[in-house]
N, C-alpha and C positions, 0 to 999 in steps of 0.2 A: 463383504469386501472380497475382492478377488485377489488371491496371492499367487503370483506367477513366478516360479523359480527358473533361472537359467533360460530366460527368454522363451516363454510360452510353454514350458514343458510340464509344469505341475499346476493344478487348479484346486483351490480349496474355497469353500464358502465360509466367510467370517462375518464380523459385525459392522454395522453402520457407524460412522463417526461424524461429529460436528466439531469444528475447531478453529483455532486461530492464533496467530502471532504475527507481529509486524516488527521487522528489524531493519536496520540500516548499517552499512559498513562504509568506511571512509572511501570517498572518491568514486563510488559506483553509481550507475544510473538508476533512476527511479521511474516508475510508471506514472504518467501524467494523469490529471484529474478526470479526463474523459472516461477513464476506466477504473477509478478507485472505488466505485460502487461494487465492483466484482470481488469478487473475491480477490484427528485425527482419531475411540473405539480401540480399545486394546485388543490384541489378537486372541486373548482368551475368550472373548465373547463368542457365542455360537449362533446368534441370529443376525439376519441381514440388516434389519432396521429396528429401531425402538418402537415403531408403530407397526402393527400387523398389516402386512401388505394386502391381505384379503379384505380389509376394511375399506380400502380405497378402490372404488370402481370407476373406471373411465369408459366412455362410450366412443363414438366416432368423431372424426375431425369436425363434423357438422355441429357438434355440441360445444365446440371451442371457436367462437367467432374471432375475427381479427380484432385485437385490442388496439385502440388508437395509441400512437406514440405519446401523445399528450398525457395519457393515463399511465403508461408504462414508465415514462421518463419525465415525470412531472418536475419542473424546475425547482430545485431545492428540496431537501427532505428534512424531516424532523429528526433531530439527533443531538448527541453529545450533551445530555442533561447533567447538570452539576448542582449539588445542594450547597447553599451558603454555609459558611463556617458555623453560624449560630443556629442553623437548622430551620430558619423561618421561610426561606425562599428557595425556589428552584429556577434555574436558568437553562435555556437550551437554544439551539439554532433552528429556525424555521423560515419558510419563505414569506416575504411581504411583497406583494405585487411581483412575484417571481424572483425576487432577490433575497438571498439568505441574510437574515437579520437576527439579532439577539432578542429573545423573549424572556420574561420573568413572570412568575406566578407565586402566590402563597403556597407553601408546601401542603396545606390542608384544603386548598381550593384551586385546583389546577384549571378549572373553567374560567377563573378570573385572569387568565393570562393576557399580557399586553406587550407589544414591542417596545423596547427601550432604545433601539437604534432604528434609523430609517434611511439606510443607504439605498440609493437608486441605481448604483452600479458597483461592480466588484462584489461587495457583500462580505459578511463575516464568515470565517471558516472556523468550525469547531475542531477540526483535525487537519494535519497536513496531508500530502498525497500518499504518505506511507502509514497513515492511520494514527499518528501520535496526537493526543489532545494538546492543543496549543493556546487555549484560553483558560482563565482562572479567576476565581473570586478574590477580591481584596479581603484581608482578614477582618476588616470592619463590617463585612457583610452588607455594605452600602454601595460598593462599586465593583465593576468587572473590568479586568485587564485583558486585552485581546490584540493580536497582530492583524494587520491589514496588508494585503497585496493587491493593488488596484489593477495592474496591467499584466498579470500572469508571468512577470519576470522574476518572481521570488525575491524582490527587494522589499522586505517587510518593514513596516513601521509599527511602533507600539502605541496603542490607543487605550483610553480609559473612559468609562461611562458611568455616571451616577444613575442608579436604577430607579430612583425616585423622581428626579427632575428630567432625566434624559439628556443632561448636559454631557457632551462627548468632546474629548480633546485628543489630538495627535500629539503624543509626548516626544516624538523623535522625528520632526519634519526636516530630515536631512536628505538632500538629493543624492542619488546614485550610491546609496548605502543600504545594506541588508542588516537589519537589527533584530536580534533574537534574545529572549530572556535566558540567562544561564543560572541565575540564583535569585531566590525570593524567599524570605523567611519571616516567621512571626516575631523573631527577636527585634527586627527593624522593619515594621510593616509598611512604612512609607518609602522604603528604599529598594531599588532593584540593581542588580548587576546584569549588564547586557553585553553581548558580543556584537561588534560592529565590523562588517566587512565592506570596505570601500570598493567601488567598481574597479576591476582589474587587479584587485588584491586577492591572494589566495587564503591567507590565515587571518583570524579575527583579532582585533584589539578589544580590550575590556574597558567599559565605561560605567561610571556610577550615575544612576538616574534617581532623582528625588521626585516622588509623585506630587508632593505638595507645592514645592517651589518651581519645579521644572528644571532644576539645575542638572546639567548634563556634562560630566567631567571625565577626562581620561584617567584611568586607574593603572592600566598596564598596557604599554606598547608591546605589540607582538614582536618577538625576536626569533621566530621560527617554530613556535609551538602550534600544534593542531588545535588544541583546546585548553581552557583553563577551568579549574573546579574551585568552588568557594565553599567554606564551611557554613555552619548554621548562623554565624555572626557576620556573614558576607565578607569574610576575609579570604582573599585568594590564597589557597593552600597548595594546590597541585597544578602542574602543567603536564601536558601529554605531547610527546614528540616522537617522530620516527627515529629509530636507531639506525646506526650505520649498516647494520645487518639486514635491515628491512622489517624489523619488528617495531614495537612501541616501548617507550620508556616513560615512566611516571616519576616526576621530580617533585619533591616537597620543598616549599619555600621556607627559608629561615630569615632571620633579621639581616644576615649578611649574604646577599646574592652574589653569584659569580657574574662574570661579564655578560653572560647570555640572559641574565635575569632568572636563572634557575639555580636551585641549590641541590640538596641531597637526593641522589637516585634511590628510590625506595622500592620500585617494582619494575620488572622487565617482562616483556612478552616476546617470545621467539616468533619469527615470521610464520611458522606453521601453526602457532596458537592465536594468530591475530584475529580471526573471526570472532572468537569469544569476547575479547575486550572491546572491539569496535561495536559489537552488538550491545554491550553493556553501556557504552558511552551514549549511543543513540537512544536507548530505552530509558535512560535516566537511572539505570541500576547502580552506576557509580555514584554513590552519595555517602555522606558522613552519618554516623550514628548520632544520637542525641548529645553525646559528650564531645563530638568532633575529634575523638582520639582513634576511632576505628573507621575503616572504609568498607562499604559493601561493594562487591565487584564480582563479575563473572571470571572464572578461571578455568583453563583447559590444560594446565601443566600435568603431564603424566596421565591424561585421560583423553578420550576422543571427543566427548561432549562437554559443553560449557556448564560448569557447576557454579552455584552461588556460594561465595566465601566472604569472610571478613579478613581485612588486613590490619594488623596492629601497626600504626604509623610510627611507633617508637622502635619496635623490634623487627618489623617486617614479617612477623609470624602470621601464618594463614590458619583459619579455622573453617572447616567445611560446614555449611548450613543445609545444602540441598543439592542433589544430583539425580540424574536419570541416565541409565546406561544406553538408551536408544536415541534420545534427542537432547538438545540443549534445553536448559531451563528457559521458559518462554515468558514468564511473568512473575511478579512479586507483589504481595500486598503488605503495605506498611501501616502501622498505627498512625492515625491522622495527626496526633500531636507528639507522641513519644518518638516516632520514627523507627520503631523496632520492626523487624521482619516478623510477620504473623502467618504467612502462607506463601506457597509457591505453586507455579503451574508448569506442567510439561505437556507438550503436544506431539503425540505420534500421529494419530489421525483425529482423535478427540482431545481437546484440552482438559486435563484433569487437575483440579486444585487439591493440594494437600496442606492441612493445617500444621504449622509448627507451634503456634501459640494456641493452647487448648481453649483459651477464652473465646475464640471465634469458631471453634470446630462445630459446635451445635448449629451456629448460624449458617455455615456453609452447607451442612447436611440438610437443614430446613429449606434453604433456597434451591438445592439440587432436586429436592422432592416436589417442590411447588409446581414446576413447569418443565416440560421437555425442552431441550435446546442447550446451546452453549452459554454458560453463565459467565458474566463479568461484573465485578463491582467497580463502578465508575467514580464514585464520590462518597465521602463520609463526613458527617458533621463533626465539629470539634469535640463534642461530648460523646461521640460515637453511638448516639442513640438512633440515628437515621442514616440509611444507606440508599444510594441510587444504584439499582441493579439492572442489568441488560440480559435478555435472552435472545439468542440467535439460532435460527434454523434456516435451512436452505429453501423450504417451501412455504414460509409465511413471513410477513414483515417482521423486522426486529421489534421487540416489545420492551418497554421500559417500565419499571415499578419503583415505588417508594417502599422501602422495607424498614419497619420499626422493630428494633431488637427486643424491646421489653416484652412485647407480646408475640413476637415473630409473625407479625401481620404484614402482608404485602398489598399495596394499593396500586392498581393499574394507572399509569400516567398517559401514555400514547404509544403508537407504533411509528416506525420510521417512514412508512409510506401508506397512509390510510386509504389511498385510492386503490390499493391492491388487496385490501382486507377482504376475506371471504371468497377469493378466487381459488379454483383448483390449479395449483401450480406444481411444477416439476421439482423433483428432489435431486440433489447431487449424491450419487452413489460412489463411495470410495473404491479404489482398486490399487493393488501394489504390484508393480512389475519389477523383477530383479534382473539387473543387467548381467552380462557375461562376466564383468569384473567385480560383481558383488554389491552394487549399490541398489538399495530399495527406492524405487521411484513411486512415491505416494501421489496418486492423482485421482481425479474425480470425473464422473460422467453424468450428464443430465440428458433426458430424452423428451421429445414432445409427448404429452400424456396419452394421447390417443394411439401412439405406437407401442405403448407398454402397458396393456390393460391390467396385468397382475402386479405391476410396480416392482418388478424384480431387477430392474436395471438392464433388461434385455429387450430389444424391440422385436415385434413379430416378424419383421423383415428388415434388412439393412436400410439405414436412413442417411440422408445428407448430414454431415457433421461439420462444425466449426471448431478447429483446434485453437485454443487460446494459450499463448505463451506469456507468462508474466514478465514484468520489468525487473530492474535491478542490475544483474540477476541476484546479487548476494544479500540484498535487503528485503527480498520478497519471497513468498512461497505460495503455491496453490493450497487452498484450504477451504473448508466449507463455511460459507456465510450466506446471507441473503443478498443476491445480486440481481437487480432489475434487468441487467443485460442478459443474464442467463434466461430469465423468463420471457424477455422479448424474443430471443432466438428460438426458444421452445415454442412459443406461440406462432412463430412464422414457419415452424416445421423442421427445425434443425436440432440435431444432437449437439451437445456442448462438451468438448473434451478439454478439461482444465488440467494442465500437466505440470509436474515438477520434473526437474532434471538436475544432474550434478551441478553444484554451485548454488542451488536454491537454499534459502536460509533455514536454519533450525535443526538440521540433521547431523550435526557434528562437524569437526574440522576436516576429517578425511573427505567427507562428502563435499564440503565447501572448497577445499583446496584442489579437488579433482577437476575444477574448472580451468586451472592454469594452462594457458596455451591451447585451450579447447573451444574457444569461440569459433563457431562454424565447423567444429570437429566432432568430438564425442558428445558435446552438449547438443548438437544438432541430431546426432545419431540417437540420443535418448528420446528426442521428440519423434523421430521417424519410427523407432521401435514401438512406441505407444500407438501411433497411427496404424502400424501394421498389425498390432494386437487387435485393435478395434475392427479391422477388416477381417482378420482370421476368425474372430469370434462372431462374425455375422452381424456386428453392430453398425459398422460404417459401410456405405456404398463406396467402393474404391474409386469410382468416377466422380464422386461429389464430396470431396474433402477440401475445405477452405482453411487457411491459416490466418490468424489475427493476433496482433500484439502491438504494444507501445513501448517506446524507449528500447531497452534491450530486446523486449519482445518484438518490436518493430524491426530491429536488426535480424532477428531470427526469422521473421516472416519474409524479409528480403532474401535471406539465405535459402529458405525453402523454395521461393519462386525462381531464383536465378541459378542455384547450384544443384537442386534436385527438381528440375522443372516438370517432371512427369508425375510427381506425387500429388501436387495440389492443383485443384481446378481453378483457384483464384486466391488472391492474397490481399489483406488489408493491413497497411503499414501506417502506424501513427508515430511521429517524431522518432524515426528509427535511423541510426547511423548506417551509412552505405559505404563509406570509405574510411577504413580504420587508420590508414596512413595519415590522412589529413585530420582525422578526428582526435587522435591521441594527443597532439600538442595542446589541446584545450584542457587536458587533465594532467595529473602528476605523472610524468613519464617514468620517474624512478619506480613508483609503486605500481601503477597501472601496467607498465611495461612488463613486469614480472607475471602479470595475469593474462594480458591480451597479446603483447608483443612489443618490442622495443623499437621505436621509430628512429633512434639515434645511430643505429648501425645498419649497414647495407643488408646483412643477413636478417635483421629484425624487420626492416622495411619490406624485404622480399616476402617474409612470412606474412606480414600484415596484408600485403597485396593479395596473397593467396587465400586470405580469409575475408576479403572485402567484396560484398555483393556487386559493387559498381563494376568490377572487372569481369563479371559474368552476366551483366545485364542483357547482353545480346542473346543469351541462351534462353531468356524468358519466353515461354510459349503461351501462357494464359493470362487473363486480365489481372491488373493490379490497380488498387485504389490506395493512394498515398495522401495522408493528412499531415499538416505541418503548421505550427505556430510561428509567426515571423519574429516573435520576441523570445524565442527559446534560447536560454543561456546554457543549456546542457548539451543539446544537439542542435547546432546552428543550422539555419535554413539551407545553407549551401549543400548540406549533406543530402537533402531531398531534391534540391534544384538540379544537381548534377546527375543523380541517378535517373530522374525523370527524363531529362534531356537525352541521356544515352539510350534509355528504353524507347523514347519517341523516335529517335533516329533509326533504331533497329526494327521499327514497325510494330512494337509491342502495344497492345491495347491498354494504355495507362491513363488514369484520371488523377489529376493533382488538385487537392483541396488545400487552400491556404487561408489562415485567419490572421490578419495583420495585427489584431489586438490580443493575441494569445501567446502563451509561452510553452512550457513543457507539458502539454495537454490542454484540453479545451474545457475551461472552468465556467465560462459564461453560459447561462441556460440557453439562450437563443442559438449560440454557436454549437453547443452540444446537441441540441435538437436537430439542427440542420445537418450535422454530420451523420447522425443516426438515420435520418430520412434518406440521405443519399446512399448510405451503406446498405440499407435494407433493399433498395431497388437494385443496387449492384449485386448483392447476394442472390436476389430473386432471379436475375438474369443469368447468373453463374450456376447456382445450385437448384433453381426451380422452386424455391419456397414462396410463401405468400409475402405480400408487401402492400403498403398503402402507396398509391401513386403520389408523386411529388406535386403538391399544389402550393400551399402557402406556408409549408413547414420551414422554409429558409428565410422568411421575412423577419426582419429585426436582427438578423445575424450579420456578421461582417464577411461572410464567406466569399472567397474569390476562387475561380477555377481557371488558372492560366493554361491548362492542358487537359483535353479529353472530356469536356462536358458533353460532347456528342455521343459518348459511349454509355451515358446514363439516361435512359428514357425519361423525358419530361424535364430534365435539368436545365437545358438551355432556355426553355420557355419560362420556367420558374425564376431563373436569374434575370431575365428580361423584365418580368413582372415586378420583381423585387428591386430592380434598378441596381443590381450588383455589377461589378466590373467583370467583363468577360475577357479572357485572354485567348491566345491562338490555339 
């Protein structure tokens, strides 16, 4: 790992890391599913990698033929395996005719797998776009409950399927509503509490759903709360609301509610401590213990990083369970039936698990020694005899195992992308750049293997690079994981610079709060500093640097192309806001205004205009590729329409890709494939890398190109062949 202090002044060689956390904060953008396949080693380590670099020998580019997109980006991947509560069965998501569906197999005979759903469009998602597992087994071990989003508009329905018969039902067929599970417990296994957000509504109501009868009844009408929490008996016990000061308040219900439907205020979060609690809400860290008398929660009062604590609901007393002085607690392991905390994770560069309950300490040690890579326990049987575990490295597909505690034996199940097994793939090397104002920017670099024969993270000569800026920004972070996009770019001849910046998740509240009023300001400078470091270190060819991002990352890509037009040779923008002044009314202006800028005052509007790429579009000098889902509820299509038109009028070489059946990202396999096919030709023209000519890669997609198809060699011909609609 490279540690650079005070912007490039000090260089140390440290250790490699693997790691991960996924977080979400209230009201902030997330990266769409076109990029969710992308993506910390403690500083005391003295080696660059866990594998000796000298053992990996690479030859010339001729030894690395162009891998077909169909192999690199195969529709649907194998993932999110869960064990049934009784330990008999394992479920996971895998493609069926290219569409993600649910599979089930006996735990002792994975080869007997069979699909239990047969969706031909949309498909089953094991995780949401921020990586949270969103499906689960019923406690009877006979059924699986899962959400469905057919049109990419994030209007979820709750479905259930019988794994023996394949009988599948939509439990919440209500139009224009987003339904998500908020509580499900073994005390009442046929009952769910769900949040329901009606189209045009900002806060959820709470409904009771009976799985047997299908009864769907209102339990709590929302009176201004952000969220509700239920105890182990599915009783609504807590509500979460913004305070007048801009923080968050937790209210505990009693038998006598006040007029707002809330009762006793039991816990307050100051505005500066907000990232800790909102992270806990999203990760599901806020939960009751087995007695329903104590609450597990993240807390940052009096400290910079989020610690795991318990709150006594009678007294309000806090008890510290786990903390790390460098980063937020990033994960918690609970006992499958008792619900007690057994271990916690902290991610600097590599995620490290620490046992609290010594009953599982030996298991965590055994699993850590079994295989290199980032360890995660995904699922546990009710008797806790069987675990599903995951190992993640940057240079081989994610692997899944069945772990049996009694004999500490692990049986291989499958990898996430079997078509990439056995290939020589590039690794992500971590580096840390410290800004002038003292923030450590933990970021990662990958190189084409033939440019780095000794695998030290340094090319023999400068290479074209693609800078990837994650979405969020506050619910995401750059981290090492297995990313097909990384390997696609490496195979085409590009370095990959995956950057964190102030406001990225997991590095403490000062780091998070430093993003306030810095969209297009210091957040952009953090990205520029890392690009300049790569140039100064002889890694990046200064004339061949591209920028790529989705959601907030798409905004940053637009900022790069329009406000610093000499830095980037080209830019790829996916569902990125271009006009903050018109974008902000789609969000909570009270809260987002404090972070981005307030559109309700003239001063605030002037500031937003000064940080809006659309107002600098005429300065763009180099080619831009913009992708947009027409059903995007987070970043409306007009954000892309208007900036494309302004660029076109200014004579910018801009290509505009629209998918009428997608939302905030491109989830459908054919659409995803078409976008990558177009993108690699765009990059080849811009940076000079390798690519497959566009032939039939867009067939079956809904792609439309209203502007700039002529700038992408072969695209017009492919569109005509596929009978897609061409614009001007």
